[in-house]
NUMARDREN-635281 format. One record per residue (C-alpha): residue number from 1; x, y, z. Coordinates in steps of 0.25 Angstrom, whole numbers. Each point is the difference from the previous one (the first is absolute). Layout:
// NUMARDREN-635281
<r i="NUM" u="X" v="Y" w="Z"/>
...
END
This chain:
// NUMARDREN-635281
<r i="1" u="-22" v="165" w="113"/>
<r i="2" u="-11" v="-6" w="-9"/>
<r i="3" u="-15" v="-4" w="7"/>
<r i="4" u="-3" v="-14" w="4"/>
<r i="5" u="-4" v="-7" w="-12"/>
<r i="6" u="-13" v="-12" w="1"/>
<r i="7" u="1" v="-2" w="-16"/>
<r i="8" u="-1" v="-17" w="-1"/>
<r i="9" u="-1" v="-12" w="-8"/>
<r i="10" u="-12" v="6" w="-6"/>
<r i="11" u="5" v="13" w="-6"/>
<r i="12" u="11" v="-9" w="-6"/>
<r i="13" u="-10" v="-10" w="-6"/>
<r i="14" u="-4" v="12" w="-7"/>
<r i="15" u="13" v="4" w="-6"/>
<r i="16" u="2" v="-15" w="-4"/>
<r i="17" u="-12" v="1" w="-8"/>
<r i="18" u="5" v="13" w="-7"/>
<r i="19" u="12" v="-5" w="-2"/>
<r i="20" u="-6" v="-12" w="-6"/>
<r i="21" u="-10" v="8" w="-9"/>
<r i="22" u="12" v="9" w="-5"/>
<r i="23" u="9" v="-12" w="-5"/>
<r i="24" u="-11" v="-5" w="-7"/>
<r i="25" u="-4" v="-11" w="10"/>
<r i="26" u="-15" v="-4" w="4"/>
<r i="27" u="0" v="0" w="15"/>
<r i="28" u="-14" v="-5" w="0"/>
<r i="29" u="-8" v="-13" w="-6"/>
<r i="30" u="-11" v="4" w="-10"/>
<r i="31" u="-14" v="-5" w="1"/>
<r i="32" u="2" v="-12" w="-10"/>
<r i="33" u="12" v="-5" w="8"/>
<r i="34" u="-11" v="0" w="12"/>
<r i="35" u="-10" v="-6" w="-9"/>
<r i="36" u="9" v="-12" w="-5"/>
<r i="37" u="5" v="-1" w="15"/>
<r i="38" u="-14" v="-2" w="6"/>
<r i="39" u="-2" v="-13" w="-10"/>
<r i="40" u="13" v="-7" w="4"/>
<r i="41" u="-4" v="-8" w="11"/>
<r i="42" u="12" v="-10" w="4"/>
<r i="43" u="15" v="-2" w="-2"/>
<r i="44" u="2" v="-4" w="-14"/>
<r i="45" u="-2" v="-15" w="-4"/>
<r i="46" u="2" v="-8" w="-14"/>
<r i="47" u="-3" v="-13" w="-3"/>
<r i="48" u="13" v="-2" w="-9"/>
<r i="49" u="4" v="-16" w="3"/>
<r i="50" u="15" v="5" w="0"/>
<r i="51" u="-1" v="8" w="10"/>
<r i="52" u="10" v="-6" w="13"/>
<r i="53" u="-7" v="-2" w="14"/>
<r i="54" u="14" v="5" w="9"/>
<r i="55" u="-9" v="6" w="11"/>
<r i="56" u="5" v="-10" w="10"/>
<r i="57" u="15" v="4" w="-2"/>
<r i="58" u="7" v="9" w="11"/>
<r i="59" u="-1" v="14" w="-8"/>
<r i="60" u="1" v="12" w="8"/>
<r i="61" u="-1" v="14" w="-4"/>
<r i="62" u="10" v="12" w="6"/>
<r i="63" u="-2" v="13" w="-2"/>
<r i="64" u="-1" v="14" w="8"/>
<r i="65" u="-6" v="1" w="12"/>
<r i="66" u="-12" v="6" w="-7"/>
<r i="67" u="-1" v="-6" w="-11"/>
<r i="68" u="-13" v="-4" w="-6"/>
<r i="69" u="1" v="-3" w="-15"/>
<r i="70" u="6" v="-13" w="1"/>
<r i="71" u="6" v="-2" w="-14"/>
<r i="72" u="10" v="-12" w="2"/>
<r i="73" u="3" v="-13" w="10"/>
<r i="74" u="11" v="-8" w="1"/>
<r i="75" u="4" v="-14" w="2"/>
<r i="76" u="13" v="-8" w="-1"/>
<r i="77" u="6" v="-15" w="1"/>
<r i="78" u="13" v="-6" w="0"/>
<r i="79" u="3" v="-10" w="-10"/>
<r i="80" u="13" v="-9" w="-2"/>
<r i="81" u="13" v="4" w="-6"/>
<r i="82" u="0" v="14" w="6"/>
<r i="83" u="-14" v="5" w="-8"/>
<r i="84" u="-10" v="8" w="7"/>
<r i="85" u="-14" v="1" w="-6"/>
<r i="86" u="-6" v="14" w="2"/>
<r i="87" u="-15" v="2" w="-4"/>
<r i="88" u="-6" v="13" w="-1"/>
<r i="89" u="-13" v="1" w="0"/>
<r i="90" u="-8" v="15" w="-6"/>
<r i="91" u="-13" v="2" w="3"/>
<r i="92" u="-8" v="-1" w="-13"/>
<r i="93" u="-7" v="14" w="0"/>
<r i="94" u="-5" v="-1" w="-17"/>
<r i="95" u="-9" v="-11" w="4"/>
<r i="96" u="-9" v="12" w="6"/>
<r i="97" u="5" v="12" w="-8"/>
<r i="98" u="-3" v="-4" w="-13"/>
<r i="99" u="7" v="8" w="-12"/>
<r i="100" u="-9" v="11" w="-6"/>
<r i="101" u="-7" v="0" w="13"/>
<r i="102" u="-3" v="12" w="7"/>
<r i="103" u="9" v="-5" w="11"/>
<r i="104" u="10" v="-2" w="-10"/>
<r i="105" u="-1" v="15" w="-7"/>
<r i="106" u="2" v="6" w="16"/>
<r i="107" u="13" v="-8" w="3"/>
<r i="108" u="4" v="3" w="-14"/>
<r i="109" u="-1" v="14" w="1"/>
<r i="110" u="9" v="1" w="15"/>
<r i="111" u="9" v="-13" w="-2"/>
<r i="112" u="5" v="0" w="12"/>
<r i="113" u="-7" v="2" w="15"/>
<r i="114" u="5" v="13" w="6"/>
<r i="115" u="4" v="0" w="15"/>
<r i="116" u="0" v="12" w="8"/>
<r i="117" u="0" v="-1" w="15"/>
<r i="118" u="-13" v="7" w="2"/>
<r i="119" u="-9" v="-8" w="-12"/>
<r i="120" u="3" v="-11" w="-9"/>
<r i="121" u="-4" v="2" w="-15"/>
<r i="122" u="-2" v="-16" w="-3"/>
<r i="123" u="1" v="-4" w="-15"/>
<r i="124" u="-13" v="-9" w="3"/>
<r i="125" u="-11" v="2" w="9"/>
<r i="126" u="4" v="-5" w="13"/>
<r i="127" u="-10" v="-12" w="2"/>
<r i="128" u="8" v="-7" w="-10"/>
<r i="129" u="14" v="4" w="-1"/>
<r i="130" u="0" v="-2" w="17"/>
<r i="131" u="-12" v="-11" w="-1"/>
<r i="132" u="-3" v="-8" w="-10"/>
<r i="133" u="12" v="1" w="-9"/>
<r i="134" u="9" v="2" w="11"/>
<r i="135" u="7" v="-14" w="7"/>
<r i="136" u="-5" v="0" w="13"/>
<r i="137" u="2" v="-9" w="11"/>
<r i="138" u="-7" v="-12" w="-1"/>
<r i="139" u="-8" v="3" w="-10"/>
<r i="140" u="1" v="-8" w="-13"/>
<r i="141" u="3" v="7" w="-12"/>
<r i="142" u="5" v="-1" w="-15"/>
<r i="143" u="15" v="3" w="-4"/>
<r i="144" u="10" v="-1" w="-12"/>
<r i="145" u="10" v="-7" w="6"/>
<r i="146" u="16" v="2" w="-3"/>
<r i="147" u="8" v="-12" w="3"/>
<r i="148" u="15" v="1" w="1"/>
<r i="149" u="11" v="-11" w="1"/>
<r i="150" u="12" v="8" w="7"/>
<r i="151" u="14" v="-7" w="0"/>
<r i="152" u="11" v="1" w="9"/>
<r i="153" u="7" v="10" w="-8"/>
<r i="154" u="-13" v="9" w="0"/>
<r i="155" u="-4" v="-3" w="-13"/>
<r i="156" u="-14" v="-3" w="-6"/>
<r i="157" u="1" v="-14" w="-6"/>
<r i="158" u="-16" v="-2" w="-2"/>
<r i="159" u="-11" v="9" w="0"/>
<r i="160" u="-16" v="-3" w="-3"/>
<r i="161" u="-9" v="10" w="0"/>
<r i="162" u="-16" v="-7" w="3"/>
<r i="163" u="-15" v="4" w="6"/>
<r i="164" u="-2" v="-4" w="13"/>
<r i="165" u="-10" v="1" w="12"/>
<r i="166" u="9" v="3" w="14"/>
<r i="167" u="-3" v="5" w="14"/>
<r i="168" u="7" v="8" w="8"/>
<r i="169" u="5" v="-5" w="13"/>
<r i="170" u="5" v="11" w="8"/>
<r i="171" u="0" v="15" w="-2"/>
<r i="172" u="14" v="4" w="3"/>
<r i="173" u="6" v="15" w="0"/>
<r i="174" u="15" v="3" w="-4"/>
<r i="175" u="5" v="7" w="13"/>
<r i="176" u="-4" v="-12" w="10"/>
<r i="177" u="4" v="-9" w="-8"/>
<r i="178" u="12" v="6" w="-2"/>
<r i="179" u="3" v="1" w="14"/>
<r i="180" u="-3" v="-15" w="3"/>
<r i="181" u="10" v="-3" w="-12"/>
<r i="182" u="13" v="9" w="8"/>
<r i="183" u="-5" v="-7" w="12"/>
<r i="184" u="-5" v="12" w="6"/>
<r i="185" u="-15" v="-5" w="1"/>
<r i="186" u="-9" v="-12" w="1"/>
<r i="187" u="-7" v="-7" w="-11"/>
<r i="188" u="-10" v="9" w="-4"/>
<r i="189" u="-14" v="-7" w="5"/>
<r i="190" u="-6" v="-2" w="-12"/>
<r i="191" u="13" v="-8" w="-6"/>
<r i="192" u="0" v="-8" w="13"/>
<r i="193" u="-14" v="-4" w="-1"/>
<r i="194" u="3" v="-8" w="-13"/>
<r i="195" u="8" v="-11" w="0"/>
<r i="196" u="13" v="0" w="-6"/>
<r i="197" u="-1" v="14" w="-4"/>
<r i="198" u="12" v="3" w="9"/>
<r i="199" u="7" v="-11" w="-9"/>
<r i="200" u="-7" v="8" w="-14"/>
<r i="201" u="5" v="15" w="4"/>
<r i="202" u="17" v="-5" w="4"/>
<r i="203" u="-1" v="-7" w="-13"/>
<r i="204" u="-5" v="11" w="-9"/>
<r i="205" u="8" v="10" w="7"/>
<r i="206" u="13" v="-7" w="-3"/>
<r i="207" u="-4" v="-3" w="-15"/>
<r i="208" u="-3" v="16" w="-3"/>
<r i="209" u="13" v="2" w="8"/>
<r i="210" u="7" v="-9" w="-10"/>
<r i="211" u="-5" v="7" w="-11"/>
<r i="212" u="2" v="14" w="5"/>
<r i="213" u="13" v="-4" w="2"/>
<r i="214" u="2" v="-2" w="-14"/>
<r i="215" u="-7" v="12" w="-7"/>
<r i="216" u="10" v="8" w="9"/>
<r i="217" u="11" v="-7" w="-6"/>
<r i="218" u="-6" v="2" w="-13"/>
<r i="219" u="0" v="15" w="2"/>
<r i="220" u="-14" v="3" w="7"/>
<r i="221" u="1" v="13" w="6"/>
<r i="222" u="-5" v="1" w="13"/>
<r i="223" u="-7" v="15" w="5"/>
<r i="224" u="-5" v="5" w="12"/>
<r i="225" u="-9" v="12" w="-3"/>
<r i="226" u="-7" v="10" w="9"/>
<r i="227" u="-15" v="-5" w="0"/>
<r i="228" u="-6" v="5" w="14"/>
<r i="229" u="-15" v="-3" w="4"/>
<r i="230" u="-9" v="7" w="9"/>
<r i="231" u="-6" v="-6" w="13"/>
<r i="232" u="-14" v="5" w="3"/>
<r i="233" u="-8" v="-2" w="12"/>
<r i="234" u="-13" v="3" w="-2"/>
<r i="235" u="0" v="14" w="-9"/>
<r i="236" u="14" v="2" w="5"/>
<r i="237" u="15" v="-2" w="-5"/>
<r i="238" u="7" v="-4" w="11"/>
<r i="239" u="13" v="-6" w="-5"/>
<r i="240" u="6" v="-1" w="-14"/>
<r i="241" u="8" v="-13" w="-3"/>
<r i="242" u="10" v="-4" w="-9"/>
<r i="243" u="-2" v="-14" w="-6"/>
<r i="244" u="12" v="-10" w="4"/>
<r i="245" u="3" v="-11" w="-11"/>
<r i="246" u="1" v="-15" w="8"/>
<r i="247" u="4" v="-13" w="-4"/>
<r i="248" u="-16" v="-4" w="-2"/>
<r i="249" u="-2" v="13" w="-10"/>
<r i="250" u="11" v="-7" w="-6"/>
<r i="251" u="-5" v="-14" w="-1"/>
<r i="252" u="-13" v="6" w="-7"/>
<r i="253" u="8" v="8" w="-8"/>
<r i="254" u="11" v="-11" w="-7"/>
<r i="255" u="-12" v="-9" w="-2"/>
<r i="256" u="-7" v="11" w="-7"/>
<r i="257" u="11" v="3" w="-9"/>
<r i="258" u="2" v="-15" w="-3"/>
<r i="259" u="-17" v="-3" w="-3"/>
<r i="260" u="1" v="12" w="-9"/>
<r i="261" u="13" v="-6" w="-7"/>
<r i="262" u="-8" v="-12" w="-1"/>
<r i="263" u="-14" v="7" w="-5"/>
<r i="264" u="9" v="7" w="-12"/>
<r i="265" u="6" v="-12" w="-3"/>
<r i="266" u="-13" v="-9" w="-1"/>
<r i="267" u="-5" v="12" w="-10"/>
<r i="268" u="14" v="-1" w="-9"/>
<r i="269" u="-1" v="-14" w="0"/>
<r i="270" u="-14" v="2" w="-7"/>
<r i="271" u="6" v="8" w="-10"/>
<r i="272" u="-11" v="12" w="6"/>
<r i="273" u="4" v="15" w="2"/>
<r i="274" u="0" v="4" w="14"/>
<r i="275" u="0" v="13" w="8"/>
<r i="276" u="14" v="-1" w="9"/>
<r i="277" u="4" v="12" w="9"/>
<r i="278" u="11" v="4" w="-3"/>
<r i="279" u="13" v="10" w="5"/>
<r i="280" u="8" v="4" w="-12"/>
<r i="281" u="14" v="-2" w="1"/>
<r i="282" u="4" v="15" w="6"/>
<r i="283" u="0" v="12" w="-10"/>
<r i="284" u="6" v="8" w="9"/>
<r i="285" u="13" v="-9" w="5"/>
<r i="286" u="8" v="10" w="-2"/>
<r i="287" u="-6" v="9" w="10"/>
<r i="288" u="0" v="-15" w="10"/>
<r i="289" u="16" v="0" w="-4"/>
<r i="290" u="3" v="15" w="5"/>
<r i="291" u="-9" v="-2" w="13"/>
<r i="292" u="8" v="-11" w="4"/>
<r i="293" u="14" v="7" w="-4"/>
<r i="294" u="-6" v="12" w="10"/>
<r i="295" u="2" v="-13" w="12"/>
<r i="296" u="14" v="-3" w="-6"/>
<r i="297" u="-6" v="-14" w="-7"/>
<r i="298" u="1" v="-2" w="-14"/>
<r i="299" u="-9" v="-7" w="-10"/>
<r i="300" u="1" v="-6" w="-15"/>
<r i="301" u="-5" v="10" w="-9"/>
<r i="302" u="-9" v="-10" w="-6"/>
<r i="303" u="-14" v="-2" w="8"/>
<r i="304" u="4" v="-12" w="11"/>
<r i="305" u="-9" v="-4" w="10"/>
<r i="306" u="9" v="-10" w="7"/>
<r i="307" u="12" v="13" w="2"/>
<r i="308" u="-11" v="9" w="5"/>
<r i="309" u="-7" v="-11" w="10"/>
<r i="310" u="14" v="-1" w="5"/>
<r i="311" u="2" v="16" w="3"/>
<r i="312" u="-15" v="1" w="5"/>
<r i="313" u="6" v="-12" w="9"/>
<r i="314" u="11" v="7" w="5"/>
<r i="315" u="-6" v="13" w="2"/>
<r i="316" u="-12" v="-5" w="9"/>
<r i="317" u="12" v="-7" w="9"/>
<r i="318" u="7" v="13" w="1"/>
<r i="319" u="-10" v="9" w="2"/>
<r i="320" u="-15" v="-6" w="3"/>
<r i="321" u="-7" v="13" w="4"/>
<r i="322" u="3" v="9" w="-13"/>
<r i="323" u="-2" v="-14" w="-9"/>
<r i="324" u="-17" v="1" w="-4"/>
<r i="325" u="5" v="14" w="-5"/>
<r i="326" u="12" v="-8" w="-8"/>
<r i="327" u="-11" v="-10" w="-6"/>
<r i="328" u="-11" v="12" w="-2"/>
<r i="329" u="11" v="7" w="-10"/>
<r i="330" u="5" v="-13" w="-6"/>
<r i="331" u="-14" v="-4" w="-2"/>
<r i="332" u="-6" v="12" w="-7"/>
<r i="333" u="12" v="0" w="-9"/>
<r i="334" u="-3" v="-13" w="-4"/>
<r i="335" u="-13" v="3" w="-5"/>
<r i="336" u="-15" v="-6" w="4"/>
<r i="337" u="-5" v="-14" w="-4"/>
<r i="338" u="-8" v="0" w="-12"/>
<r i="339" u="-10" v="-10" w="-6"/>
<r i="340" u="3" v="-5" w="-13"/>
<r i="341" u="-4" v="-12" w="-9"/>
<r i="342" u="10" v="-10" w="-3"/>
<r i="343" u="-1" v="-12" w="-10"/>
<r i="344" u="6" v="-14" w="3"/>
<r i="345" u="13" v="1" w="-11"/>
<r i="346" u="3" v="15" w="3"/>
<r i="347" u="12" v="2" w="10"/>
<r i="348" u="-7" v="3" w="13"/>
<r i="349" u="3" v="14" w="5"/>
<r i="350" u="0" v="-5" w="14"/>
<r i="351" u="0" v="7" w="14"/>
<r i="352" u="13" v="7" w="2"/>
<r i="353" u="-3" v="1" w="14"/>
<r i="354" u="-5" v="-14" w="4"/>
<r i="355" u="9" v="-7" w="-8"/>
<r i="356" u="-7" v="-7" w="-8"/>
<r i="357" u="-5" v="0" w="-16"/>
<r i="358" u="-13" v="-6" w="-1"/>
<r i="359" u="-9" v="7" w="10"/>
<r i="360" u="-16" v="1" w="0"/>
<r i="361" u="-10" v="7" w="10"/>
<r i="362" u="-7" v="-12" w="4"/>
<r i="363" u="-2" v="-3" w="15"/>
<r i="364" u="-9" v="11" w="5"/>
<r i="365" u="-13" v="2" w="-9"/>
<r i="366" u="-8" v="5" w="11"/>
<r i="367" u="7" v="11" w="1"/>
<r i="368" u="8" v="3" w="-14"/>
<r i="369" u="-6" v="1" w="-13"/>
<r i="370" u="12" v="-7" w="-9"/>
<r i="371" u="-1" v="-11" w="9"/>
<r i="372" u="-13" v="-3" w="-3"/>
<r i="373" u="2" v="0" w="-15"/>
<r i="374" u="12" v="-9" w="3"/>
<r i="375" u="-9" v="-10" w="6"/>
<r i="376" u="-12" v="1" w="-10"/>
<r i="377" u="10" v="-4" w="-11"/>
<r i="378" u="5" v="-11" w="8"/>
<r i="379" u="-13" v="-5" w="2"/>
<r i="380" u="-2" v="2" w="-15"/>
<r i="381" u="12" v="-11" w="-2"/>
<r i="382" u="-5" v="-8" w="9"/>
<r i="383" u="-15" v="0" w="-5"/>
<r i="384" u="0" v="3" w="-13"/>
<r i="385" u="13" v="-2" w="-6"/>
<r i="386" u="2" v="16" w="-2"/>
<r i="387" u="2" v="13" w="5"/>
<r i="388" u="-12" v="10" w="3"/>
<r i="389" u="6" v="12" w="-6"/>
<r i="390" u="6" v="4" w="-13"/>
<r i="391" u="13" v="7" w="-1"/>
<r i="392" u="-5" v="14" w="-3"/>
<r i="393" u="-9" v="-1" w="14"/>
<r i="394" u="11" v="-5" w="8"/>
<r i="395" u="10" v="12" w="-7"/>
<r i="396" u="-11" v="11" w="4"/>
<r i="397" u="-2" v="-7" w="14"/>
<r i="398" u="15" v="-1" w="3"/>
<r i="399" u="1" v="16" w="-3"/>
<r i="400" u="-13" v="3" w="8"/>
<r i="401" u="4" v="-8" w="12"/>
<r i="402" u="13" v="6" w="0"/>
<r i="403" u="-6" v="14" w="-1"/>
<r i="404" u="-13" v="-4" w="13"/>
<r i="405" u="12" v="-6" w="8"/>
<r i="406" u="8" v="13" w="1"/>
<r i="407" u="-12" v="8" w="1"/>
<r i="408" u="-3" v="-11" w="12"/>
<r i="409" u="14" v="2" w="6"/>
<r i="410" u="0" v="17" w="-1"/>
<r i="411" u="-13" v="1" w="7"/>
<r i="412" u="7" v="-11" w="12"/>
<r i="413" u="11" v="8" w="2"/>
<r i="414" u="-7" v="13" w="1"/>
<r i="415" u="-8" v="-5" w="9"/>
<r i="416" u="12" v="-4" w="8"/>
<r i="417" u="4" v="15" w="-1"/>
<r i="418" u="-14" v="4" w="8"/>
<r i="419" u="1" v="-10" w="11"/>
<r i="420" u="13" v="4" w="4"/>
<r i="421" u="-5" v="15" w="-1"/>
<r i="422" u="-9" v="-4" w="8"/>
<r i="423" u="7" v="-8" w="11"/>
<r i="424" u="9" v="13" w="1"/>
<r i="425" u="-10" v="11" w="-1"/>
<r i="426" u="-1" v="1" w="16"/>
<r i="427" u="17" v="-1" w="2"/>
<r i="428" u="2" v="14" w="-7"/>
<r i="429" u="11" v="6" w="6"/>
<r i="430" u="6" v="-13" w="4"/>
<r i="431" u="14" v="-5" w="-4"/>
<r i="432" u="5" v="-12" w="-7"/>
<r i="433" u="14" v="-8" w="-5"/>
<r i="434" u="-1" v="0" w="-15"/>
<r i="435" u="8" v="-5" w="-12"/>
<r i="436" u="1" v="6" w="-12"/>
<r i="437" u="-8" v="-9" w="-12"/>
<r i="438" u="0" v="9" w="-13"/>
<r i="439" u="6" v="12" w="-5"/>
<r i="440" u="-8" v="8" w="-13"/>
<r i="441" u="-1" v="13" w="-6"/>
<r i="442" u="-13" v="1" w="7"/>
<r i="443" u="5" v="-3" w="13"/>
<r i="444" u="5" v="-10" w="10"/>
<r i="445" u="-6" v="-11" w="6"/>
<r i="446" u="2" v="-7" w="14"/>
<r i="447" u="-5" v="-12" w="9"/>
<r i="448" u="-1" v="2" w="15"/>
<r i="449" u="1" v="-12" w="6"/>
<r i="450" u="-11" v="-4" w="11"/>
<r i="451" u="-11" v="2" w="-4"/>
<r i="452" u="6" v="-3" w="-14"/>
<r i="453" u="-5" v="10" w="-8"/>
<r i="454" u="5" v="8" w="-14"/>
<r i="455" u="-1" v="15" w="-2"/>
<r i="456" u="6" v="13" w="-7"/>
<r i="457" u="11" v="8" w="7"/>
<r i="458" u="-5" v="14" w="-2"/>
<r i="459" u="12" v="7" w="7"/>
<r i="460" u="15" v="-7" w="3"/>
<r i="461" u="12" v="8" w="5"/>
<r i="462" u="10" v="-7" w="-9"/>
<r i="463" u="3" v="-7" w="-14"/>
<r i="464" u="-8" v="-15" w="3"/>
<r i="465" u="5" v="-12" w="-8"/>
<r i="466" u="-8" v="-14" w="0"/>
<r i="467" u="3" v="-9" w="12"/>
<r i="468" u="2" v="12" w="9"/>
<r i="469" u="-5" v="-1" w="15"/>
<r i="470" u="-6" v="11" w="6"/>
<r i="471" u="-10" v="6" w="10"/>
<r i="472" u="-11" v="7" w="-6"/>
<r i="473" u="-13" v="8" w="7"/>
<r i="474" u="-15" v="-3" w="-5"/>
<r i="475" u="-5" v="10" w="-5"/>
<r i="476" u="-13" v="-3" w="-7"/>
<r i="477" u="-10" v="-11" w="-4"/>
<r i="478" u="-10" v="0" w="-11"/>
<r i="479" u="-9" v="-13" w="0"/>
<r i="480" u="-7" v="5" w="-12"/>
<r i="481" u="13" v="4" w="-10"/>
<r i="482" u="6" v="-11" w="8"/>
<r i="483" u="11" v="9" w="3"/>
<r i="484" u="10" v="-1" w="11"/>
<r i="485" u="11" v="12" w="2"/>
<r i="486" u="12" v="-1" w="7"/>
<r i="487" u="12" v="11" w="5"/>
<r i="488" u="13" v="-3" w="3"/>
<r i="489" u="5" v="1" w="14"/>
<r i="490" u="17" v="-4" w="-4"/>
<r i="491" u="5" v="-11" w="-5"/>
<r i="492" u="5" v="-12" w="11"/>
<r i="493" u="9" v="-8" w="-7"/>
<r i="494" u="6" v="4" w="-14"/>
<r i="495" u="0" v="-15" w="-2"/>
<r i="496" u="-1" v="1" w="-13"/>
<r i="497" u="0" v="-14" w="-10"/>
<r i="498" u="13" v="2" w="-3"/>
<r i="499" u="4" v="-12" w="10"/>
END
């Protein structure tokens, strides 16, 4: 039996820092950034007469419980003939982080905030991202606003993009809003405090669900991936939780997808290039067809997102327990997203998984560099009638952002493994229920259900298939390496996926 282990959050922070450096990401801000930061004394302001004052409207933010970098606000209004007007306000980060500044250079190097449970590595210093460029409650802030008219058929029949001054009237969290929408809890206090906010949220929810239904009819893919998060009390990991997708998350997701599509159109209409996030039509479609076949399901020979979504929906209903593992297999076969530069007249590659053809990243400029680039292009067209980037600069940035974002995801994945190992290190010798999630020439992988964690099977008594349920014993956990090792005790059910 291993000795009781007291390693904690500080050690995980060091592991995270090391992982950042190994992947070419900068864990700390250089002196030049701190110097620029000290010179900033207040939130961004601008005397441009075209900025619309929208500070009196019923704006709200909905984000994670612990989110302090508030990038966007939403607002809705019912018009006549079944049309709903939705506004998305995106924090104007560019006003305090100008192109070519030291702040900009650091943001460009990492291209994204990196989130690990032990420590967050923000793309911009927290005094900006959680304060001066964040859409904090009851503060006047500059924003880029995307206005969309959504008709009863869930079509965006009109959209406009402009600069505005806004004020967040209610800072809300996904889980609390979702529980209220589902009738399981009272309206959150921050919403109840602002007159008309309850009706606002109902209107926004209805519009988002309409958009969502439409995307799924067009073949958007609904995955459920395994992304556990460590919960700390002081230095110690006390639990590992799996994040639930819920109705309030769907609300924000739908509006962000719609807003990103509208910003793509805004740039295309001006004949300019834009930085698009794409997931190409899967090259390994044949492998996806074979996976579906192993479940007795036949997919067409050519990539078809509608058919793939129908298959995924069938499997989610038939076997919710193993659905996250199937999701992951399909996501890997689809290939990851990448940034590309698209010019208006070209045929848009689109986003296979979201079932949208025109898709920029524009709604999170505090934590994603491509969104800041897009914001600068929008402001460039609005204020000067041209983009501040050349085609060649955009090409180089697209490649760079794709690489750095991949590196950031790898750091986050690496830390999730160490967090799980830390949670389990004092439970060596204990038994768990598990499911086989992967088989490669180098080994077999299993996921235990409680706490949710993945590890390698170092010894098994028989040949196993992905999807088999089994009982395992934890034989080792290494926090530094992020390794978790199990041995198989016996197969619980041969309830393999041929159901």
